N, C-alpha and C positions, 0 to 999 in steps of 0.2 A: 680751750680757747675761746669758745664761744662764750661770750661775756653777757652780762644780764641785759635783756631788752635789745638796745642798738648796740650795745657793748656790753645793753639788755634789749536721689534716694526718694525717700518718703519725706514729707513735712515733719518737722520736729515734733509739733503739736499742732492742735486745732487753733488757728488764729483767734486772737481775741483783739477788742477795740483797744487801740492804744492812741493816746492823745498826740497830735503832732508836735515835733519840737518847736519851741517858741511860744506855746499857748501860754498866755499870762494867766498866773494863778490869783484867786481871790485872796486877800490878806487875812480873812477870818472864815472859818468854817462854821457849819450850822451848830457843831457842838461847842462853839465858843473858843476853838483853838486859835492861836494868833500865828502859828508857824508859818513860815513863808518858804518857798524854794530857794530864796536868796540865803536864808538862815542855814537851809540844809546844805547848799552847795558850799558856803564858806565852811561848815563843819566837816564836810567830806575832804575839802581841799587840805585840812589840817592833819589828815592821816598820814603815816608814814608809809613807804613803800611797802613795807611787810608788817602790817598793824597787828598787834595781839588782840585777843577778844575783849579785853578791857577798854582798849583805845577806840574801837568802833561802837561802843555802847551808846556815847553821846548821840552821834549820828543815827543810831538804829532808833533811839528814844524819839527824835525829832520826826523821823520818817513815819513812825507808828502813830504819832499825834497828827501827822499831815494827811495822811490816807483816810479818806472816808467815804470816797466813790470811786468807780472804775476810772474816771477821768483823772482823779489824784494819783491812782496807781500807775496811769499810763504816764504822767508826767514824771514821777519818780523813775519809771523804767528808762524814759527817753534822757533823763538827765544822768543817770549813771552810765547808760550804754553809750551817750555821747561823748562823756568825759573819756570813756576807754577808746573810741574811735580817734579822739584826738591826741592821745598819748597810751601806747600800748602797755608801757609799764603800770598803768593803773589798773590793768586787768586783776593784778594780785589782790589789792584792797576791795576792788569791785566784787570779786569771787566770794570774799569773806562776809562782805554785807549782804549780797545774795542768799548765801547760806544761812545766814542770821535772820533774814527777813522773808525768805521764801514762802513761809506758810500764811503770810498775812492774806486774809480772806475778805473778799467784798462780794456779797450776792453769789457765792459759790466759785468766784474766780480767784486764783491765787497769784500773787505778785510774780512768782518764778514763770507763769504762762506768758506774762506780758514781755518778759525778758527774752524767752524762746520764740516769740513771735517777731520781735525785732531781729535777732540772730538768723531766723529762717529767711527773712526777707533779704537780708544781704547776702546769705549763703546761696539762696537761688540765683542771685545774680553775682555770684563771686568772680567769675571770669571777666565780666564787665568792670567789676570793681577793681580788679587786679590791674586791668589795663588803664583806667581812668585815675586811679588814686592807689598806688601800691603801698602807701603808707597805712592807708584805710584797711586795705586787705591784710596786711601784717597785723593790724590791730585786731581785726575780727578774728584771726587764727590764734592770736594770743588769748583773746577773750574766750573763744570756743574752748581751748585747752584748759584754761584757768577754771572755768567753770565746771569742766569735767573733773578736773583734778581736786576741786575744793568743795563744791556743792554735795551734800549728802542727803538722800531722801529718807523718809521715816524708817525704813528697814536698814539704813546704814550704807546702802550701795550709792556708788555714784549715778550720774543720769546716763545711763546706758545708750538713750536714744541720741546722744551727742557723739558717738563713736563714729558713725558713718560720716557726718560732715567733718569731723576732726581728720580722719584719715584722707578723705577726699582732697582737703586742703592740703595736707603734708604730701600726699602723692603728687599732687600739682607742682609742689616746689621741688621735690626731689626729681622730678622729671626734667625741668628746666629752668629751676630756679637761679636767680642772679646772686650775687655775693650775700647782700643783706638779707634776701630771703632765706638763704641757707643759714645764716648765723641766727634768724629766728627759729627755723626747724630744729637746729641743733639744742638750741636752749630750751625750747619747750619739750623736746624728748628727754634731755636730761632732766626735766622737772617732773614729767608725767609719763614717760615712757614704760616705766615698770608697770603702772597701773593699767596703762592702755594695752600693755602685752597680757597681763593677767586676765583681761576681759575679753580681748580679740586677738588671740596669739596668731591667727593665720593672716590678718591684717597687717600685723607687725612684720611677719616673715615677708610678706609681699613688699612692704616698704622698704625693707632692708635690701631686698634685691635690687630694686631702683636705686639705692644708695650705693650699691656696688658697681651698677651700670655707669653711675654719674662719676664714680672716682677713675673707672678708666677710660672715660670719653675724653677724646682729644680736645673737645670744646671747653672742658672744665679748667678753670684756672688753678694754679698751684696752691693759692690760700684756700680755695673752695675744697680741693682734693684733701689738703691738711685737716679741715674741719669735719669732712666726712669720715675720714680715717679714724680720727679721735672718736667720732660717734660710734663708728662700727666697732671699735675696740671696747667702747664702754658697754655696748649691747653684748658683746660677747662676754664680758664680764659680769653679765646679768645685772646691769644698771648700777653697780657699785662704783664708788670713785675709784679712779685709776690711781696708782702708786704715784708717789711724788716724782720719782725718776722718769716714769712714763710721761706725766704731765709736763713736766719740764722738758722732755724730749720734743713734744708737740710744740710747747709754746716757743722753742728755738727754731723749730722747722718753720712755725707761722712767721716768725721775726724775719728769718732769711727771705721767705717768700715776699715779704714787704719791702726788703731792701732791693730785691732783685726788679721789682715792678716801680721803684722810685727814681 
């Protein structure tokens, strides 16, 4: 039932200097490149929701030409991260871009460090962000989960440093999340729950205990209980897709709950 997006600790890493959003870039770089942020933005906006590796190549090539200094690196990080905060569905193409570009290096500073610094800043203020802009909070959650699920280090491992912020955000939603937050939780776990559990099984166990508590809580709506029950059953099924009959059962149950509240 959880549809895509809307229907889709310790610091993460040592902070790096990141240019502020809105900084105007120069039209040309010292090496003669005429690539601008506007061109890069337009290229990125043409990406599909789930682009393949070939589709992201033009954007990656433009970004590689553009980045010559740490300031340029910060501008790219702000651009992509800002697009994620405006539209959480963009977390999927953003994760693929970061995976392809993460090792761009300027004076020993890698591009992925700029992204981690931006995520760390918002993560440390996640409670305030959740209160002031729930949509941006959910976009942060989607970006954290997608980065964990997509980006691979040189040894082939995901960025395990992200597991703590991911679970802290998901725990907060499971504890007292509203319907849209629960929908985000369910979708992210359907996509990345298996990998999260492989790397941190005890944290997943604790999260599922909170899911059970939410299901039996009298404060939980019928629609939320339906989504959480389906999630719990998917977890019991070792994150494999449920049978057609089971999926149809939850779809019908969810539809009935909508009619009851209409």
